[in-house]
N, CA, C and O atoms as a DFTB+ gen file, in Angstrom:
704 C
 N C O
     1  1     -22.419      -1.530       6.279
     2  2     -21.484      -1.148       7.390
     3  2     -20.235      -1.676       6.648
     4  3     -20.198      -2.732       6.015
     5  1     -19.179      -0.768       6.815
     6  2     -17.853      -1.345       6.352
     7  2     -16.922      -1.531       7.345
     8  3     -17.340      -1.232       8.464
     9  1     -15.698      -1.963       7.283
    10  2     -14.896      -2.416       8.044
    11  2     -13.751      -1.157       8.430
    12  3     -13.545      -0.145       7.760
    13  1     -13.150      -1.517       9.592
    14  2     -12.354      -0.322       9.874
    15  2     -10.778      -0.854       9.224
    16  3     -10.295      -1.963       9.451
    17  1     -10.199       0.120       8.459
    18  2      -9.042      -0.137       7.919
    19  2      -7.850       0.825       8.669
    20  3      -8.065       1.983       9.028
    21  1      -6.591       0.135       8.829
    22  2      -5.416       0.778       9.346
    23  2      -4.316       0.595       8.310
    24  3      -3.979      -0.514       7.896
    25  1      -3.688       1.927       7.850
    26  2      -2.691       1.614       6.913
    27  2      -1.451       2.102       7.874
    28  3      -1.504       3.095       8.601
    29  1      -0.439       1.311       7.758
    30  2       0.780       1.702       8.532
    31  2       2.163       1.176       7.874
    32  3       2.217       0.320       6.991
    33  1       3.283       1.839       8.461
    34  2       4.626       1.242       8.382
    35  2       4.889       0.301       9.036
    36  3       4.052      -0.070       9.858
    37  1       6.108      -0.395       8.905
    38  2       6.476      -1.395       9.797
    39  2       6.557      -0.952      11.363
    40  3       6.053      -1.659      12.235
    41  1       7.091       0.022      11.599
    42  2       7.261       0.086      13.183
    43  2       5.965       0.581      13.818
    44  3       5.762       0.337      15.007
    45  1       5.048       1.285      13.069
    46  2       3.505       1.206      13.593
    47  2       3.053      -0.111      13.725
    48  3       2.605      -0.505      14.801
    49  1       3.125      -0.832      12.737
    50  2       2.562      -2.127      12.664
    51  2       3.139      -3.209      13.910
    52  3       2.454      -4.027      14.523
    53  1       4.331      -2.991      14.042
    54  2       4.881      -3.980      15.293
    55  2       4.347      -3.221      16.426
    56  3       4.059      -3.952      17.374
    57  1       4.152      -2.102      16.593
    58  2       3.567      -1.460      17.810
    59  2       2.342      -1.712      17.846
    60  3       2.019      -1.726      19.034
    61  1       1.302      -1.963      17.069
    62  2      -0.150      -2.300      17.177
    63  2      -0.017      -3.772      17.449
    64  3      -0.604      -4.273      18.407
    65  1       0.621      -4.374      16.760
    66  2       0.593      -6.103      16.966
    67  2       0.992      -6.360      18.405
    68  3       0.350      -7.140      19.109
    69  1       2.244      -5.583      18.913
    70  2       2.495      -5.675      20.291
    71  2       1.728      -5.200      21.430
    72  3       1.864      -5.567      22.597
    73  1       0.921      -4.362      20.979
    74  2       0.027      -3.986      21.928
    75  2      -1.403      -4.805      22.255
    76  3      -2.128      -4.659      23.239
    77  1      -1.576      -5.719      21.106
    78  2      -2.621      -6.636      21.255
    79  2      -3.859      -6.237      20.388
    80  3      -4.955      -6.792      20.328
    81  1      -3.371      -5.057      19.688
    82  2      -4.891      -4.507      18.860
    83  2      -5.276      -5.763      18.215
    84  3      -4.411      -6.497      17.738
    85  1      -6.584      -6.071      18.170
    86  2      -7.337      -7.277      17.611
    87  2      -7.614      -6.982      16.267
    88  3      -8.610      -6.334      15.945
    89  1      -6.740      -7.445      15.407
    90  2      -7.040      -7.042      13.842
    91  2      -7.512      -8.473      13.388
    92  3      -6.845      -9.472      13.653
    93  1      -8.699      -8.521      12.691
    94  2      -9.287      -9.450      12.301
    95  2      -8.511     -10.168      10.889
    96  3      -8.340     -11.365      10.655
    97  1      -8.125      -8.981      10.073
    98  2      -7.308      -9.501       8.908
    99  2      -5.926      -8.686       8.827
   100  3      -5.881      -7.587       9.380
   101  1      -4.890      -9.144       8.212
   102  2      -3.897      -8.424       8.116
   103  2      -3.270      -8.651       6.672
   104  3      -3.206      -9.803       6.243
   105  1      -2.820      -7.619       5.936
   106  2      -2.170      -7.632       4.628
   107  2      -0.844      -7.253       5.013
   108  3      -0.625      -6.114       5.427
   109  1       0.164      -8.215       4.899
   110  2       1.613      -7.719       5.412
   111  2       2.487      -7.736       4.214
   112  3       2.542      -8.731       3.492
   113  1       3.296      -6.464       3.943
   114  2       3.985      -6.584       2.776
   115  2       5.675      -6.596       3.274
   116  3       5.938      -5.972       4.302
   117  1       6.482      -7.104       2.749
   118  2       7.996      -7.243       2.981
   119  2       8.810      -7.281       1.885
   120  3       8.307      -7.843       0.912
   121  1       9.974      -6.830       1.741
   122  2      10.983      -6.983       1.049
   123  2      11.505      -8.416       1.089
   124  3      11.523      -9.104       2.110
   125  1      11.979      -8.850      -0.260
   126  2      12.410     -10.425      -0.123
   127  2      13.503     -10.763       1.233
   128  3      13.400     -11.815       1.864
   129  1      14.391      -9.865       1.516
   130  2      15.340      -9.962       2.540
   131  2      14.855      -9.468       3.911
   132  3      15.688      -9.271       4.796
   133  1      13.499      -9.251       4.136
   134  2      13.207      -8.810       5.473
   135  2      12.218      -9.555       6.012
   136  3      11.363      -9.937       5.213
   137  1      12.074      -9.920       7.320
   138  2      11.129     -10.842       8.059
   139  2       9.698      -9.834       8.358
   140  3       9.650      -8.630       8.609
   141  1       8.862     -10.593       8.254
   142  2       7.513      -9.925       8.762
   143  2       7.627      -9.439      10.301
   144  3       8.516      -9.831      11.056
   145  1       6.747      -8.660      10.610
   146  2       6.768      -8.378      12.058
   147  2       6.168      -9.503      12.903
   148  3       5.292     -10.238      12.449
   149  1       6.694      -9.631      14.232
   150  2       6.236     -10.822      14.941
   151  2       4.722     -10.343      15.384
   152  3       4.385      -9.171      15.554
   153  1       3.939     -11.428      15.523
   154  2       2.535     -11.449      16.049
   155  2       1.508     -11.329      14.984
   156  3       0.343     -10.997      15.202
   157  1       2.048     -11.644      13.712
   158  2       1.095     -11.616      12.686
   159  2      -0.169     -12.738      12.552
   160  3      -1.287     -12.621      12.051
   161  1       0.438     -13.769      13.158
   162  2      -0.450     -14.827      13.096
   163  2      -1.171     -14.792      14.470
   164  3      -0.511     -14.482      15.462
   165  1      -2.555     -15.108      14.589
   166  2      -3.312     -15.156      15.928
   167  2      -4.608     -15.959      15.467
   168  3      -5.079     -15.945      14.330
   169  1      -5.122     -16.703      16.633
   170  2      -6.311     -17.457      16.332
   171  2      -7.366     -16.659      15.704
   172  3      -7.786     -15.587      16.139
   173  1      -7.733     -17.215      14.729
   174  2      -9.016     -16.556      13.991
   175  2      -8.830     -15.175      13.161
   176  3      -9.753     -14.446      12.797
   177  1      -7.370     -14.955      12.923
   178  2      -6.998     -13.885      12.209
   179  2      -6.744     -14.404      10.732
   180  3      -6.107     -15.445      10.572
   181  1      -7.198     -13.745       9.734
   182  2      -6.775     -14.114       8.357
   183  2      -5.560     -13.102       7.971
   184  3      -5.627     -11.893       8.191
   185  1      -4.655     -13.619       7.485
   186  2      -3.183     -13.301       7.081
   187  2      -2.804     -13.313       5.708
   188  3      -2.480     -14.429       5.304
   189  1      -2.751     -12.357       4.849
   190  2      -2.275     -12.359       3.436
   191  2      -0.749     -11.769       3.593
   192  3      -0.505     -10.605       3.911
   193  1       0.130     -12.670       3.343
   194  2       1.625     -12.030       3.487
   195  2       2.149     -12.042       1.853
   196  3       1.921     -12.943       1.045
   197  1       2.797     -10.983       1.643
   198  2       3.228     -10.811       0.181
   199  2       4.649     -10.295       0.301
   200  3       4.989      -9.364       1.031
   201  1       5.355     -10.921      -0.406
   202  2       7.030     -10.607      -0.532
   203  2       7.371      -9.965      -1.682
   204  3       7.571     -10.836      -2.529
   205  1       7.538      -8.885      -2.138
   206  2       8.141      -8.138      -3.551
   207  2       8.575      -6.804      -2.973
   208  3       8.272      -6.320      -1.883
   209  1       9.391      -6.285      -3.983
   210  2      10.171      -5.219      -3.707
   211  2       9.098      -3.990      -4.374
   212  3       8.315      -4.091      -5.319
   213  1       9.394      -2.843      -3.509
   214  2       8.339      -1.613      -3.814
   215  2       8.762      -1.049      -5.084
   216  3       9.356       0.029      -5.103
   217  1       8.488      -1.726      -6.197
   218  2       8.829      -1.230      -7.818
   219  2       7.618      -0.873      -8.351
   220  3       6.544      -1.386      -8.040
   221  1       7.792       0.054      -9.199
   222  2       6.669       0.285     -10.206
   223  2       7.362       0.313     -11.677
   224  3       8.548       0.110     -11.933
   225  1       6.224       0.643     -12.642
   226  2       6.696       0.507     -13.884
   227  2       7.557       1.990     -14.284
   228  3       8.252       1.895     -15.296
   229  1       7.562       2.912     -13.801
   230  2       8.534       4.027     -13.981
   231  2      10.125       3.703     -13.521
   232  3      11.028       4.526     -13.673
   233  1      10.288       2.553     -13.014
   234  2      11.771       2.158     -12.491
   235  2      12.344       0.986     -13.268
   236  3      11.610       0.072     -13.643
   237  1      13.639       1.002     -13.511
   238  2      14.430       0.081     -14.246
   239  2      14.234      -0.924     -13.413
   240  3      14.549      -0.838     -12.227
   241  1      13.601      -2.172     -14.028
   242  2      13.602      -3.264     -13.338
   243  2      14.763      -4.351     -13.893
   244  3      14.812      -4.667     -15.081
   245  1      15.558      -4.805     -13.027
   246  2      16.578      -5.447     -13.468
   247  2      16.133      -7.118     -13.393
   248  3      15.088      -7.440     -12.826
   249  1      16.877      -7.957     -13.912
   250  2      16.594      -9.388     -13.948
   251  2      16.639      -9.840     -12.457
   252  3      16.050     -10.885     -12.181
   253  1      17.111      -9.334     -11.728
   254  2      17.274      -9.638     -10.204
   255  2      16.137      -9.194      -9.310
   256  3      15.909      -9.686      -8.205
   257  1      15.303      -8.028      -9.995
   258  2      14.450      -7.351      -9.061
   259  2      13.214      -8.378      -8.889
   260  3      13.079      -9.379      -9.593
   261  1      12.372      -8.012      -7.905
   262  2      11.206      -8.565      -7.695
   263  2      10.020      -7.792      -7.414
   264  3       9.551      -7.681      -6.281
   265  1       9.483      -7.197      -8.567
   266  2       8.425      -6.272      -8.521
   267  2       6.980      -6.947      -8.197
   268  3       6.832      -8.166      -8.280
   269  1       5.989      -6.122      -7.845
   270  2       4.722      -6.769      -7.787
   271  2       4.237      -7.474      -9.112
   272  3       4.692      -7.061     -10.179
   273  1       3.390      -8.455      -9.099
   274  2       2.753      -9.088     -10.032
   275  2       1.369      -8.967     -10.281
   276  3       0.790      -8.361      -9.380
   277  1       0.609      -9.366     -11.261
   278  2      -0.600      -9.473     -11.383
   279  2      -0.947     -10.462     -10.505
   280  3      -2.123     -10.307     -10.176
   281  1      -0.442     -11.416      -9.977
   282  2      -0.841     -12.596      -9.182
   283  2      -1.007     -11.971      -7.649
   284  3      -1.955     -12.321      -6.946
   285  1      -0.005     -11.012      -7.184
   286  2      -0.095     -10.382      -6.034
   287  2      -1.456      -9.519      -5.975
   288  3      -2.190      -9.505      -4.986
   289  1      -1.661      -8.903      -6.996
   290  2      -2.815      -8.032      -7.130
   291  2      -3.856      -8.714      -6.930
   292  3      -4.677      -8.309      -6.108
   293  1      -4.073      -9.947      -7.658
   294  2      -5.110     -10.733      -7.655
   295  2      -5.556     -11.249      -6.379
   296  3      -6.742     -11.408      -6.091
   297  1      -4.491     -11.530      -5.555
   298  2      -4.473     -12.121      -4.073
   299  2      -5.185     -11.001      -3.191
   300  3      -6.075     -11.189      -2.362
   301  1      -4.562      -9.723      -3.577
   302  2      -5.081      -8.593      -2.559
   303  2      -6.524      -8.604      -2.875
   304  3      -7.311      -8.509      -1.932
   305  1      -6.969      -8.709      -4.077
   306  2      -8.428      -8.417      -4.537
   307  2      -9.411      -9.557      -3.956
   308  3     -10.531      -9.377      -3.478
   309  1      -8.793     -10.647      -4.097
   310  2      -9.626     -11.823      -3.591
   311  2      -9.821     -11.844      -1.966
   312  3     -10.899     -12.014      -1.396
   313  1      -8.479     -11.624      -1.307
   314  2      -8.550     -11.538      -0.066
   315  2      -9.619     -10.164       0.365
   316  3     -10.497     -10.386       1.199
   317  1      -9.520      -9.054      -0.114
   318  2     -10.403      -7.966       0.143
   319  2     -11.866      -8.216      -0.156
   320  3     -12.719      -7.579       0.462
   321  1     -12.195      -9.099      -1.062
   322  2     -13.602      -9.552      -1.109
   323  2     -13.923     -10.395       0.030
   324  3     -15.118     -10.530       0.294
   325  1     -13.097     -10.956       0.715
   326  2     -13.539     -11.914       1.622
   327  2     -13.948     -11.195       3.122
   328  3     -14.661     -11.735       3.968
   329  1     -13.391      -9.994       3.227
   330  2     -13.514      -9.146       4.383
   331  2     -14.885      -8.735       4.698
   332  3     -15.473      -7.930       3.976
   333  1     -15.387      -9.215       5.672
   334  2     -16.733      -8.880       6.217
   335  2     -16.917      -7.486       6.699
   336  3     -15.926      -6.872       7.095
   337  1     -18.117      -6.914       6.703
   338  2     -18.516      -5.633       7.609
   339  2     -17.924      -6.087       8.929
   340  3     -17.735      -7.232       9.338
   341  1     -17.638      -4.729       9.589
   342  2     -17.341      -4.810      10.764
   343  2     -15.781      -5.232      11.305
   344  3     -15.237      -4.935      12.369
   345  1     -15.374      -5.876      10.392
   346  2     -13.827      -6.259      10.396
   347  2     -12.921      -5.465      10.794
   348  3     -13.191      -4.274      10.637
   349  1     -11.808      -5.738      11.318
   350  2     -10.599      -4.744      11.922
   351  2      -9.481      -5.099      10.836
   352  3      -9.127      -6.270      10.694
   353  1      -8.998      -4.192      10.163
   354  2      -8.078      -4.730       8.976
   355  2      -6.726      -3.781       8.987
   356  3      -6.771      -2.555       8.883
   357  1      -5.727      -4.421       9.105
   358  2      -4.285      -3.899       9.010
   359  2      -3.526      -4.078       7.658
   360  3      -3.333      -5.189       7.162
   361  1      -3.205      -3.179       7.228
   362  2      -2.396      -3.380       5.654
   363  2      -1.036      -2.477       6.190
   364  3      -1.092      -1.342       6.664
   365  1       0.123      -3.249       5.993
   366  2       1.280      -2.589       6.429
   367  2       2.349      -3.066       5.334
   368  3       2.181      -4.129       4.735
   369  1       3.484      -2.220       5.089
   370  2       4.660      -2.336       4.413
   371  2       5.763      -1.854       4.962
   372  3       5.633      -1.806       6.185
   373  1       6.900      -1.437       4.555
   374  2       8.121      -1.085       5.231
   375  2       7.592       0.492       5.699
   376  3       7.439       0.775       6.887
   377  1       7.393       1.255       4.830
   378  2       7.385       2.839       5.093
   379  2       5.758       3.192       5.383
   380  3       5.454       4.151       6.092
   381  1       4.845       2.403       4.822
   382  2       3.487       2.773       4.974
   383  2       2.898       3.743       3.801
   384  3       1.815       4.327       3.849
   385  1       3.848       3.786       2.737
   386  2       3.472       5.145       1.849
   387  2       3.113       4.325       0.658
   388  3       2.075       4.706       0.118
   389  1       3.619       3.434       0.177
   390  2       3.289       2.883      -1.116
   391  2       2.513       1.718      -1.332
   392  3       1.320       1.774      -1.632
   393  1       3.353       0.321      -1.144
   394  2       2.640      -0.806      -1.326
   395  2       1.343      -0.873      -0.477
   396  3       0.253      -1.242      -0.914
   397  1       1.635      -0.415       0.965
   398  2       0.436      -0.451       1.648
   399  2      -0.853       0.354       1.358
   400  3      -1.965      -0.137       1.551
   401  1      -0.648       1.730       0.840
   402  2      -1.528       2.609       0.618
   403  2      -2.194       2.206      -0.991
   404  3      -3.376       2.459      -1.222
   405  1      -1.422       1.648      -1.904
   406  2      -2.258       1.062      -3.137
   407  2      -3.014      -0.065      -2.657
   408  3      -4.060      -0.343      -3.245
   409  1      -2.597      -0.828      -1.572
   410  2      -3.615      -2.109      -1.210
   411  2      -4.980      -1.488      -0.575
   412  3      -6.119      -1.903      -0.787
   413  1      -4.585      -0.357       0.281
   414  2      -5.539       0.428       0.889
   415  2      -6.497       1.008       0.160
   416  3      -7.702       0.910       0.390
   417  1      -5.887       1.752      -0.916
   418  2      -6.884       2.215      -1.899
   419  2      -7.699       1.169      -2.739
   420  3      -8.845       1.419      -3.111
   421  1      -7.035      -0.061      -3.034
   422  2      -7.906      -1.021      -3.677
   423  2      -8.798      -1.549      -2.736
   424  3      -9.873      -1.803      -3.280
   425  1      -8.782      -1.840      -1.429
   426  2      -9.635      -2.312      -0.567
   427  2     -10.828      -1.303      -0.225
   428  3     -11.940      -1.658       0.166
   429  1     -10.405       0.040      -0.442
   430  2     -11.505       1.044      -0.279
   431  2     -12.285       1.240      -1.557
   432  3     -13.444       1.656      -1.543
   433  1     -11.676       0.956      -2.588
   434  2     -12.508       0.838      -3.844
   435  2     -13.277      -0.430      -3.927
   436  3     -14.315      -0.407      -4.588
   437  1     -12.917      -1.521      -3.354
   438  2     -13.888      -2.594      -3.239
   439  2     -15.145      -2.276      -2.256
   440  3     -16.281      -2.645      -2.551
   441  1     -14.897      -1.675      -1.254
   442  2     -15.967      -1.190      -0.365
   443  2     -17.056      -0.316      -0.840
   444  3     -18.251      -0.606      -0.900
   445  1     -16.397       0.964      -1.220
   446  2     -17.161       1.898      -1.752
   447  2     -17.549       2.003      -3.273
   448  3     -18.437       2.769      -3.647
   449  1     -16.832       1.187      -4.140
   450  2     -17.234       1.250      -5.580
   451  2     -16.998       2.267      -6.313
   452  3     -17.396       2.232      -7.478
   453  1     -16.286       3.442      -5.817
   454  2     -16.245       4.789      -6.458
   455  2     -14.794       5.268      -6.300
   456  3     -14.298       5.438      -5.186
   457  1     -14.083       5.493      -7.520
   458  2     -12.418       5.768      -7.326
   459  2     -12.402       7.069      -6.593
   460  3     -11.493       7.189      -5.772
   461  1     -13.293       8.137      -6.742
   462  2     -13.118       9.554      -5.827
   463  2     -13.400       9.467      -4.274
   464  3     -12.982      10.206      -3.382
   465  1     -14.305       8.254      -4.190
   466  2     -14.380       8.261      -2.566
   467  2     -13.412       7.528      -2.037
   468  3     -12.903       7.811      -0.952
   469  1     -13.052       6.477      -2.780
   470  2     -11.921       5.621      -2.311
   471  2     -10.582       6.687      -1.998
   472  3     -10.119       6.908      -0.879
   473  1     -10.212       7.141      -2.993
   474  2      -9.218       8.388      -2.985
   475  2      -9.495       9.080      -1.734
   476  3      -8.634       8.939      -0.865
   477  1     -10.681       9.922      -1.404
   478  2     -10.738      10.784      -0.540
   479  2     -10.645      10.098       0.926
   480  3     -10.287      10.734       1.917
   481  1     -10.979       8.837       0.950
   482  2     -10.847       8.011       2.038
   483  2      -9.405       7.562       2.666
   484  3      -9.031       7.395       3.827
   485  1      -8.745       7.436       1.374
   486  2      -7.416       6.901       1.634
   487  2      -6.507       8.122       2.067
   488  3      -5.721       8.025       3.009
   489  1      -6.683       9.423       1.226
   490  2      -6.144      10.618       1.801
   491  2      -6.423      11.223       3.360
   492  3      -5.620      11.896       4.008
   493  1      -7.555      10.872       3.717
   494  2      -7.968      11.208       5.029
   495  2      -7.015      10.281       6.077
   496  3      -6.413      10.760       7.038
   497  1      -7.006       8.853       5.689
   498  2      -6.021       7.754       6.430
   499  2      -4.603       8.080       6.261
   500  3      -3.890       8.079       7.265
   501  1      -4.076       8.376       5.048
   502  2      -2.746       8.476       5.089
   503  2      -2.470       9.847       3.854
   504  3      -2.314       9.629       2.653
   505  1      -2.462      10.999       4.381
   506  2      -2.323      11.982       3.729
   507  2      -1.146      12.214       2.902
   508  3      -1.135      13.101       2.047
   509  1      -0.032      11.351       3.156
   510  2       1.014      11.445       2.221
   511  2       1.229      10.062       1.521
   512  3       2.334       9.532       1.411
   513  1       0.107       9.558       1.079
   514  2       0.107       8.277       0.286
   515  2       0.559       8.579      -0.962
   516  3       0.180       9.600      -1.535
   517  1       1.570       7.567      -1.605
   518  2       1.787       7.616      -3.037
   519  2       1.829       6.011      -3.353
   520  3       2.825       5.287      -3.382
   521  1       0.644       5.709      -3.550
   522  2       0.306       4.250      -3.908
   523  2       1.266       3.759      -5.072
   524  3       1.481       4.464      -6.058
   525  1       1.847       2.468      -4.890
   526  2       2.336       1.795      -5.760
   527  2       1.511       1.665      -7.214
   528  3       0.394       1.175      -7.375
   529  1       2.450       2.287      -8.283
   530  2       1.564       2.423      -9.730
   531  2       1.252       1.092     -10.286
   532  3       0.145       0.860     -10.770
   533  1       2.311       0.097     -10.225
   534  2       2.409      -1.197     -10.854
   535  2       0.924      -1.902      -9.940
   536  3      -0.099      -2.251     -10.529
   537  1       1.080      -1.976      -8.727
   538  2      -0.368      -2.572      -8.167
   539  2      -1.457      -2.079      -8.714
   540  3      -2.306      -2.885      -9.097
   541  1      -1.684      -0.680      -8.877
   542  2      -2.885       0.068      -9.074
   543  2      -3.214      -0.190     -10.678
   544  3      -4.345      -0.286     -11.155
   545  1      -1.996      -0.275     -11.377
   546  2      -2.342      -0.497     -12.891
   547  2      -2.996      -2.105     -12.782
   548  3      -4.089      -2.273     -13.323
   549  1      -2.501      -3.002     -12.257
   550  2      -3.022      -4.237     -12.371
   551  2      -4.663      -4.423     -11.711
   552  3      -5.581      -5.114     -12.153
   553  1      -4.635      -3.644     -10.653
   554  2      -6.131      -3.649     -10.274
   555  2      -7.062      -2.956     -11.262
   556  3      -8.226      -3.319     -11.437
   557  1      -6.470      -1.911     -11.913
   558  2      -7.516      -1.296     -12.770
   559  2      -7.912      -2.159     -13.961
   560  3      -9.004      -2.147     -14.529
   561  1      -6.734      -2.992     -14.281
   562  2      -7.202      -3.995     -15.405
   563  2      -8.209      -5.172     -14.912
   564  3      -9.035      -5.715     -15.646
   565  1      -8.019      -5.436     -13.691
   566  2      -8.794      -6.617     -13.119
   567  2     -10.208      -6.239     -12.709
   568  3     -11.173      -7.004     -12.704
   569  1     -10.201      -4.805     -12.326
   570  2     -11.562      -4.300     -11.633
   571  2     -12.230      -3.329     -12.596
   572  3     -13.322      -2.835     -12.313
   573  1     -11.561      -3.035     -13.786
   574  2     -11.939      -2.127     -14.888
   575  2     -12.370      -0.556     -14.030
   576  3     -13.347       0.176     -14.186
   577  1     -11.360      -0.462     -13.238
   578  2     -11.383       0.938     -12.422
   579  2     -10.508       1.866     -13.029
   580  3      -9.944       1.559     -14.079
   581  1     -10.329       2.950     -12.502
   582  2      -9.567       4.149     -12.864
   583  2      -8.697       4.636     -11.614
   584  3      -8.604       5.835     -11.350
   585  1      -8.094       3.693     -10.894
   586  2      -7.501       4.152      -9.630
   587  2      -6.333       4.838      -9.975
   588  3      -6.164       5.940      -9.454
   589  1      -5.414       4.362     -10.824
   590  2      -4.275       5.205     -11.290
   591  2      -4.483       6.565     -11.645
   592  3      -3.835       7.492     -11.159
   593  1      -5.529       6.709     -12.626
   594  2      -5.807       7.941     -13.066
   595  2      -6.322       9.024     -11.965
   596  3      -6.112      10.232     -12.072
   597  1      -7.090       8.361     -10.800
   598  2      -7.581       9.074      -9.742
   599  2      -6.185       9.688      -9.008
   600  3      -6.128      10.820      -8.527
   601  1      -5.327       8.940      -9.015
   602  2      -4.156       9.292      -7.957
   603  2      -3.096      10.114      -8.793
   604  3      -2.036      10.438      -8.257
   605  1      -3.392      10.476     -10.191
   606  2      -2.191      11.138     -11.020
   607  2      -1.696      12.471     -10.512
   608  3      -0.491      12.715     -10.573
   609  1      -2.598      13.402      -9.983
   610  2      -2.114      14.577      -9.191
   611  2      -1.467      14.250      -8.192
   612  3      -0.784      15.227      -7.882
   613  1      -1.225      13.106      -7.245
   614  2      -0.679      12.796      -6.128
   615  2       0.514      12.345      -6.675
   616  3       1.473      12.485      -5.916
   617  1       0.790      11.776      -7.910
   618  2       2.035      11.111      -8.610
   619  2       2.934      12.523      -9.107
   620  3       4.155      12.503      -8.953
   621  1       2.381      13.528      -9.602
   622  2       2.780      14.798     -10.066
   623  2       3.385      15.207      -9.033
   624  3       4.610      15.132      -8.931
   625  1       2.433      15.815      -7.899
   626  2       2.981      16.442      -6.859
   627  2       4.254      15.685      -6.167
   628  3       5.255      16.356      -5.919
   629  1       4.230      14.589      -5.919
   630  2       5.275      13.708      -5.477
   631  2       6.705      13.918      -6.232
   632  3       7.841      13.992      -5.762
   633  1       6.255      13.984      -7.508
   634  2       7.505      14.156      -8.443
   635  2       8.078      15.442      -8.222
   636  3       9.284      15.635      -8.067
   637  1       7.248      16.260      -8.211
   638  2       7.827      17.817      -8.183
   639  2       8.524      17.790      -6.801
   640  3       9.714      18.106      -6.788
   641  1       7.955      17.468      -5.696
   642  2       8.687      17.394      -4.327
   643  2       9.892      16.692      -4.240
   644  3      10.752      17.148      -3.487
   645  1      10.173      15.426      -5.017
   646  2      11.387      14.728      -5.239
   647  2      12.517      15.699      -5.910
   648  3      13.622      15.907      -5.408
   649  1      12.071      16.221      -7.061
   650  2      13.050      17.049      -7.944
   651  2      13.252      18.219      -7.041
   652  3      14.406      18.640      -7.133
   653  1      12.554      18.844      -6.248
   654  2      12.921      20.059      -5.423
   655  2      13.747      19.374      -4.350
   656  3      14.815      19.984      -4.296
   657  1      13.735      18.567      -3.636
   658  2      14.512      17.748      -2.710
   659  2      16.022      17.365      -3.463
   660  3      17.071      17.424      -2.820
   661  1      15.988      17.062      -4.568
   662  2      17.238      16.680      -5.285
   663  2      17.989      18.089      -5.695
   664  3      19.203      18.272      -5.602
   665  1      17.185      18.888      -6.089
   666  2      17.849      20.201      -6.466
   667  2      18.494      20.807      -5.327
   668  3      19.658      21.189      -5.450
   669  1      17.900      20.938      -4.265
   670  2      18.436      21.328      -2.945
   671  2      19.735      20.602      -2.487
   672  3      20.720      21.227      -2.095
   673  1      19.678      19.258      -2.557
   674  2      20.950      18.347      -2.467
   675  2      21.979      18.732      -3.267
   676  3      23.102      18.865      -2.779
   677  1      21.740      18.962      -4.602
   678  2      22.820      19.447      -5.432
   679  2      23.205      20.881      -5.088
   680  3      24.395      21.156      -5.238
   681  1      22.501      21.705      -4.711
   682  2      22.755      23.057      -4.599
   683  2      23.726      23.004      -3.271
   684  3      24.731      23.712      -3.208
   685  1      23.349      22.123      -2.235
   686  2      24.063      22.234      -0.966
   687  2      25.321      21.362      -1.346
   688  3      26.373      21.681      -0.793
   689  1      25.336      20.405      -2.137
   690  2      26.705      19.763      -2.611
   691  2      27.652      20.801      -2.944
   692  3      28.749      20.961      -2.409
   693  1      27.049      21.622      -4.038
   694  2      27.937      22.513      -5.027
   695  2      28.535      23.688      -3.755
   696  3      29.671      24.162      -3.785
   697  1      27.754      23.927      -2.948
   698  2      28.319      24.989      -2.008
   699  2      29.265      24.526      -0.975
   700  3      29.816      25.359      -0.255
   701  1      29.498      23.262      -0.845
   702  2      30.378      22.812       0.057
   703  2      31.828      22.724      -0.585
   704  3      32.779      22.330       0.090
């Protein structure tokens, strides 16, 4: 038996916690300048709170940036290995698209032991998932997995979508 996984953005996480949804485990991501949602801590609940920016290796990292590290990824894996069957797990980040979906994919891989099955389940839970590449790269190194490669078409599709949006914005600006 596996555990129940919910992947959410900050707004949904706030609503779920305020409604009293009984999560046994929470992995909470926030940017360095943001506070976590209220209600994370509760009796008997295990919480992993990680603070870093949603950056990956494709972005220019300045000396002031705070990207995910191997230690963050190691913490996720260790936390995930301690989650027992039947648990109710919430993973959230600000938008519910990158850090949380990368973590969800890692957790699903730990449960299922197969990259394709983990990917399929992730995309059932979050169809617009674009997992953070740096977290996945570190997980691949630590788990000898191929999670990043399994998501390559998602990254390509997302890149094309962003190019189309940018092109549309440029055309709109030039028409003005």
